[in-house]
VODREN-745205 format. One line per 2 residues: number of its first residue (from 1); their letters; for each residue x, y, z of C-alpha. Coordinates in steps of 0.02 Angstrom, whole numbers, m for minus. Example, Ala and Ser with C-alpha at 12.3 -4.5 7.8 and 13.67 -1.06 7.14 Angstrom:
% VODREN-745205
1	as	615/m225/390 | 684/m53/357
//
This chain:
% VODREN-745205
1	me	2610/4810/7827 | 2758/4797/7714
3	ak	2918/4763/7825 | 3046/4908/7833
5	pq	3227/4871/7734 | 3347/4842/7844
7	vc	3517/4909/7817 | 3694/4921/7867
9	iv	3801/5043/7851 | 3994/4999/7877
11	ga	4106/5174/7921 | 4028/5338/7973
13	ga	4119/5450/7858 | 4069/5589/7771
15	vg	3999/5475/7633 | 3914/5321/7739
17	lv	3803/5450/7814 | 3742/5560/7668
19	ya	3675/5380/7612 | 3628/5316/7769
21	qf	3530/5507/7790 | 3422/5473/7626
23	lh	3399/5281/7651 | 3333/5328/7819
25	ra	3192/5444/7711 | 3185/5310/7620
27	gc	3082/5214/7773 | 3245/5116/7805
29	dv	3286/5053/7963 | 3492/5098/7965
31	am	3590/5026/8060 | 3796/5079/8051
33	lv	3972/4974/8085 | 4090/5093/8162
35	kp	4243/5057/8260 | 4230/5019/8466
37	eh	4300/5217/8503 | 4166/5314/8405
39	ad	4022/5234/8470 | 3969/5350/8595
41	rc	3992/5467/8464 | 3885/5380/8351
43	gk	3756/5345/8474 | 3707/5542/8502
45	gf	3660/5560/8327 | 3739/5664/8170
47	al	3722/5849/8115 | 3732/5848/7922
49	hr	3717/6004/7797 | 3655/6003/7627
51	ls	3763/6148/7514 | 3689/6214/7377
53	wg	3752/6301/7220 | 3657/6467/7262
55	gr	3751/6463/7426 | 3612/6410/7559
57	ce	3627/6286/7687 | 3517/6173/7767
59	sq	3542/6079/7923 | 3481/5914/7943
61	rl	3464/5780/8083 | 3520/5587/8089
63	dr	3451/5508/8270 | 3377/5319/8306
65	vl	3538/5230/8217 | 3580/5056/8280
67	vy	3771/5072/8345 | 3879/4884/8318
69	ts	4067/4890/8359 | 4100/4726/8275
71	aa	4093/4637/8116 | 4033/4465/8197
73	ev	3873/4575/8294 | 3807/4622/8085
75	ag	3855/4444/8016 | 3729/4384/8145
77	qq	3590/4507/8090 | 3471/4494/7968
79	fd	3511/4651/7833 | 3447/4687/7682
81	qi	3575/4776/7597 | 3752/4797/7674
83	wi	3846/4945/7617 | 4044/4963/7621
85	tv	4083/5138/7643 | 4241/5157/7707
87	as	4423/5187/7581 | 4487/5029/7513
89	ds	4636/5032/7621 | 4520/5005/7788
91	mr	4446/4839/7673 | 4636/4768/7680
93	at	4598/4690/7860 | 4507/4528/7942
95	wl	4352/4597/7991 | 4316/4592/7798
97	se	4291/4399/7795 | 4195/4396/7988
99	ll	4067/4538/7887 | 4036/4439/7703
101	gg	4100/4259/7786 | 3908/4190/7831
103	dg	3777/4123/7764 | 3662/4263/7732
105	da	3590/4359/7573 | 3627/4517/7604
107	tv	3661/4627/7439 | 3790/4717/7490
109	vi	3850/4879/7376 | 4044/4948/7358
111	lq	4119/5116/7334 | 4278/5098/7314
113	pd	4396/5150/7191 | 4558/5000/7199
115	ld	4548/4919/7052 | 4566/4753/7156
117	dr	4432/4803/7279 | 4275/4692/7158
119	dl	4390/4561/7178 | 4417/4564/7349
121	vl	4249/4574/7409 | 4208/4436/7278
123	eh	4326/4299/7366 | 4166/4315/7490
125	ip	4014/4325/7417 | 3936/4283/7245
127	ee	3928/4387/7113 | 3743/4409/7130
129	rl	3735/4497/7269 | 3843/4634/7225
131	vh	3819/4788/7152 | 3942/4925/7124
133	gl	3902/5095/7150 | 3970/5253/7080
135	ig	3960/5423/7237 | 3862/5554/7158
137	fl	3890/5709/7268 | 4031/5794/7363
139	sf	4052/5778/7566 | 4175/5826/7705
141	qs	4173/5816/7911 | 4156/6003/7924
143	pl	4214/6174/7951 | 4346/6129/7845
145	pl	4503/6165/7941 | 4537/6309/7819
147	ap	4345/6379/7816 | 4282/6383/7971
149	el	4121/6466/7911 | 4026/6311/7912
151	pa	3943/6229/8082 | 4003/6053/8155
153	gi	3981/5875/8061 | 3951/5824/7883
155	ay	3940/5931/7745 | 3876/5876/7576
157	tl	3835/5956/7386 | 3715/5837/7255
159	lp	3807/5884/7097 | 3699/5943/6973
161	gi	3625/5814/6827 | 3725/5693/6929
163	as	3651/5538/6980 | 3729/5404/7114
165	sf	3735/5273/7000 | 3725/5056/7042
167	dg	3773/4925/6924 | 3743/4725/6993
169	sr	3590/4615/6987 | 3523/4683/7124
171	as	3562/4864/7079 | 3360/4919/7030
173	dv	3325/4889/7231 | 3460/5014/7282
175	at	3413/5146/7173 | 3244/5145/7194
177	ll	3276/5142/7387 | 3373/5315/7374
179	kr	3250/5381/7247 | 3105/5370/7383
181	gg	3223/5448/7486 | 3238/5626/7399
183	ma	3414/5564/7298 | 3449/5540/7097
185	ar	3514/5385/7096 | 3503/5242/6932
187	rt	3534/5102/6889 | 3681/5057/6753
189	sd	3768/4954/6648 | 3951/4936/6625
191	lv	4004/5044/6775 | 4129/4948/6848
193	gs	4217/4993/6703 | 4175/5161/6673
195	sa	4213/5190/6851 | 4401/5087/6869
197	er	4442/5234/6706 | 4381/5371/6797
199	sa	4477/5319/6975 | 4630/5321/6849
201	tt	4597/5462/6759 | 4575/5549/6938
203	vp	4671/5466/7056 | 4868/5550/6974
205	ll	4779/5719/6964 | 4748/5698/7144
207	ag	4918/5633/7196 | 5000/5775/7072
209	le	4916/5906/7185 | 4934/5858/7336
211	aa	5144/5851/7288 | 5091/6042/7225
213	gw	5045/6061/7397 | 4872/6079/7382
215	si	4912/6229/7276 | 4791/6241/7136
217	an	4889/6393/7055 | 5057/6302/7107
219	fv	4974/6131/7014 | 4925/6203/6833
221	rg	5094/6309/6825 | 5227/6193/6859
223	pw	5284/6019/6831 | 5138/5926/6908
225	ls	5017/5931/6793 | 5111/5854/6672
227	rs	5183/5728/6753 | 5021/5694/6833
229	id	4916/5661/6681 | 5061/5541/6595
231	as	5051/5446/6775 | 4871/5453/6711
233	ke	4885/5372/6543 | 4987/5258/6626
235	al	4837/5202/6742 | 4719/5227/6612
237	av	4808/5079/6536 | 4819/4980/6649
239	va	4646/4973/6680 | 4616/4943/6486
241	vq	4728/4792/6488 | 4663/4722/6664
243	lg	4449/4734/6606 | 4494/4685/6432
245	rr	4443/4852/6351 | 4486/4956/6232
247	pa	4581/5114/6275 | 4479/5260/6369
249	sv	4439/5403/6251 | 4471/5515/6389
251	vr	4654/5475/6346 | 4622/5591/6184
253	il	4581/5749/6284 | 4671/5725/6418
255	rp	4809/5877/6398 | 4863/6002/6515
257	lp	4755/6140/6421 | 4573/6040/6484
259	vr	4632/6001/6641 | 4695/6196/6677
261	va	4530/6245/6602 | 4427/6117/6725
263	lt	4491/6193/6883 | 4515/6338/6839
265	la	4295/6338/6813 | 4259/6212/6960
267	rp	4349/6327/7086 | 4209/6484/7090
269	lt	4067/6353/7050 | 4108/6259/7206
271	pf	3996/6311/7351 | 4144/6304/7463
273	dl	4307/6340/7477 | 4386/6175/7333
275	ea	4554/6189/7393 | 4541/6203/7579
277	yl	4402/6046/7540 | 4542/5950/7415
279	sf	4669/5973/7547 | 4562/5905/7716
281	hf	4465/5758/7638 | 4604/5698/7523
283	tk	4751/5705/7659 | 4612/5616/7752
285	vg	4602/5460/7620 | 4783/5497/7563
287	pq	4808/5308/7626 | 4698/5261/7487
289	tr	4777/5346/7342 | 4930/5282/7398
291	lm	4870/5104/7379 | 4795/5140/7217
293	lq	4971/5223/7117 | 5042/5035/7215
295	ty	4896/4929/7147 | 4901/5029/6948
297	ar	5121/4997/6984 | 5095/4831/7010
299	ha	4972/4785/6867 | 5082/4873/6746
301	ee	5227/4800/6802 | 5130/4632/6771
303	ag	5093/4678/6613 | 5255/4733/6556
305	ls	5170/4913/6528 | 5252/5082/6575
307	ks	5257/5151/6764 | 5376/5285/6787
309	al	5259/5438/6798 | 5182/5324/6926
311	da	5320/5284/7002 | 5389/5467/7010
313	lr	5200/5507/7089 | 5247/5368/7230
315	sa	5417/5447/7268 | 5334/5623/7258
317	l	5217/5572/7417
//
């Protein structure tokens, strides 16, 4: 009988648990690396709630997960895949070298959006072991503070027509497992560049929304919309220089009216309170947002590019 794939998820947040659920459904033995203070909670299993775009909520369980509390423990095991699902700022710590510094051959999947994250991981493993991923769902810890109607656990919704995408020499193996578990997934090329452009577009907009008090109405009607768009254009210019690409085509439509229309349409279509989600989730990962703005500004300064709008956002936060 074929051996079960051995997978370790680093982090027990909303993203990691959703991937853990679908990998478990695919027949993988799933382990998790968490902070020691979370071990008891994680050992009891997890409640997940899939939200459909028609308003239905399907509750699920993820149990029988082996829990590790140190990177050295994981490095000493033979895993087929290691998924790093923590935020970008959490990767700037010694555990990363402890986790990846051994002589194993596990495929390492990263999902982090900071422009320097890929190089950070490649300091420890050869490129053929690295798979870069782009998340194809929305997930969060529920209930949301301003939307208490959801049950406790991890809520998630799969985005219609959007698959989790992966790039790298081993990306097909990663996508195949997820598809076996029931999640839309695909291997794609140039994901490093396209995901960097997506992050450069969206992160300054999210920072502007935070500066507007997480109110979509205040954001689209006030000064932070145009300021955030200017910062997105500066970040996109940085990405073009860093990756040796032509300026992203999104720059041509990155104007107040399309952004205003997109946010206005997204709010009633999302199967949960969009403002409550944005406020709660992106406040939680606020250090990552600030790190990314700092990365864009640093690379802009090194390349002699404009960064005044990025600096204004950083000051506002």
